[in-house]
Steps between C-alpha positions, in 0.01 A plus 500: 500500500808636678302797636235269642764282660675802645177643641398169660852462635476841665148436622564173685770635737279805566209271593728295722627811680144626544396168658802509730425855614132418556603204717740720698237771549239242608744342746594839650132601526412172671792536739391853585143386573630218721723748688206735564287211627780383733524854645121502551510163678791595726419860593126556447183355650366246248144586603549877519448774245863610485752345261818582309431619140248227423378169637392187312397290799122469501461710184266238350312429823178655367503310169216248473562137411385538136759762395757328726446177303578677173803670654649184649444262210566768239838573660570126512421463128717799399803384700471142372479627142825688567662161561557530874507173704164394640635427850634852550211672320228344716694533825614855423154617395351334806733693730441827309120474514504394865692820571292726272166377631607468865815623668837372619336302781281315250814349349481245784257312276799380295657262756153386604438383142839338446556325833211248467648386168846464652357267765285294258658155492330399172718747310810300596389240243574746216883510525506125569306416183714745299814333638357159408443621143852645476663177620299280260585728210873479578481122546409456132178324596288703259706395196477133604126526551443659159720236337288218643167653398643596159610139431152374595299758302734581209343244264171694492424802284537790740677264740777742594251777584296248698814385681577864581158551659519173697852580622385851593209354697735276700740792540215720628423239765864511610584869512207744470726771350392635160806668352727202554252263330450712185867585454629149573249328271573764237870417512443123493189444287491791253817408306381138472162608357643760262759249376219263398300769318230568758263788439636794699167584661441145627859469625502835681142473626550155652809620690334816632166339589667197661743722690222708655337192657729554798284793607205264553624147570630447856740598647420839347671799664207725400253267676693544825487879465128494419431280801689742727324810362150345486536309830440173314640153573804432281419127495142558380617743233760252379242222480252728322755586231605141417207410272492835313877478449484148357194598293688790338802279436273245333339774288841617376602144412167431325533816291856415392416137414181585309663787310803292397281198419302715256819651357809287582735756341437731797666253737687219322563177689853402591667296218495124539877476553477726806225302670569245771342162570232449764750315719738795495211733577428297812866521601490880456223526758757455774604861437151611605513321835675783686276789382177301533597378847589854610167635371302222667690546825451879523137506385412180685624640831318826432166358384503227763521759775823344623707813436430874474596679175822622664593151621418347160711769328789430738483126426483578128807724522695227680379247241617732221848507654502119514396487134779743410747282694374187318561673166849614600398867498524563874781740589568813702473704179160347418371575848631856477337562160168351610505701824574829320221433248264423789596815689446723195164349406372494860611860562313613189179329607518618862586861414199517269289350777615758755454795265161395368381417852570857615335650191186284502477488881492880522247521216269252674544687831381819330179326389619387159358150544151633567532744207602229251243253634212749484609613152513147359187378677327818391543413133190281521685201358417147616748300708641337188507835321713641781721190491561543127576868560761405762647238267518758220676749728752231597570426132557872430729530803682188383597676177705757692583378853677192634306230683618591850399864452155404370448266792586757765322793336180326386431195719462688835234715329332231287465221760265696734282585198478135392422401860185711488367328188299183453572281199192288429629350176466607138253340258370271774846360573615428859548789743819584688471401870522811718794371704696427179462837327842637604671170404315495165588863426862433599541226239322718240753767584790256449363394159459867411861569593604227257328707234692810611830325422391446139316831449661738250654754513685447830431138603809375679514163320521684166823666607638192675474307171635796301824471694564144374357527148720513188511850348292405194190452719334841537311634799186506282532122451534453876188712557300298243617169648353597839150580372367144448627387840363819655161403355534149648573657841187715464300184422648332807408801713144489367473128581615568858234773532216293354596181684634602843538133600810493276658706778307404813465122456851394605528729807154384606604137459816541707390751763129423506 
């Protein structure tokens, strides 16, 4: 035993030193290659045959789009598996391949891809909605809201889980930020459910599934990004996602209530002594006035065409500050914390956007869009077969990448493919109107991204909830708790595909 311990003790420092030396050697080699390329750029004709030692610029210029696809996306996969940040991987690889396929002058494509995003006013809504979420969280509004719904629903079997989903639905309509919803509801609702003997899978699943509704229900941050990338109206996309979002919320609630009705021990009702009278329940509703009014104000201005998404987000942010002031939580420190949180989250989203835009923009410029389109259309699949293939690819990507990365890597390539297809309806069901295909696909994409948050092994919601779970709940239990709700999301996605009016009816009613 002592010999084994000694050997492993000697081996680990040796492995550590080897890794350190490999990193040093790789850094020196990379620096040397950069130095040689700088000398070539400064002192040699970039289009001539002479160069210093070697030259990488244009070395892949003769590579066709097929092998280039494998090189670009293979490199992306390897670097992401090494744990490097997506924003820097996509941007860095984009710059590298621009240089390897073209030359130093071709690097001018980078500002031409980034500048249009910097001048897109719709993106200003993202930091405003994030700030609104941060202020509401610090105002204690979420705890109050859960308390009201919990008092109303606690007398039912599964009432606490139902209250969690309802509160999460209201929260989704206020903030549109996923991580905050899952973590906050986990902190507030999970201890209450575990204390009353709730089944772990129902308790965890209701928090994770309810928390992910913010990706679909307006004012979703992801919907704004999709609208920018796909050149779609934000207002139409928001309207199209309302019914599917409420449908999924209703499916989660129905599952919890039916399951606990059949087996009350899975979700015991609150004891009689903890319940309140109907009169007190009515009094408690006053605590919902502020959040409901804020939601109705922001979405009403947006859907009514009175305000743009940016203006509605600005009004919502100001309203969130008023709510914080009303609750006695408004202070310089609160503003500072909310602003720092907003800056960090916005910077993350925008850096990923810039990096992925360079990577995908260069790939499309090289003919990648035509290559992918011809490859997928050449499979001989029907329109719906291709749609299911795209949905499957999004689910696979969702297991490994975050939602912003999937959006910026996949949507610019997938939307032109979908635009070329005609969806005449399955099994004699209604067709998708041609002018609504991009809107319809956009909402399908948002529902699919909900699935990515619950998809093992790397779904983000799984790790958000892990951070607030007691240590006795294993990761395997968290994985199992996501599966039923993942199935419900798949059913919801199928309903939206088979009955496109679920998505297109409300935008058609409002916009005509």
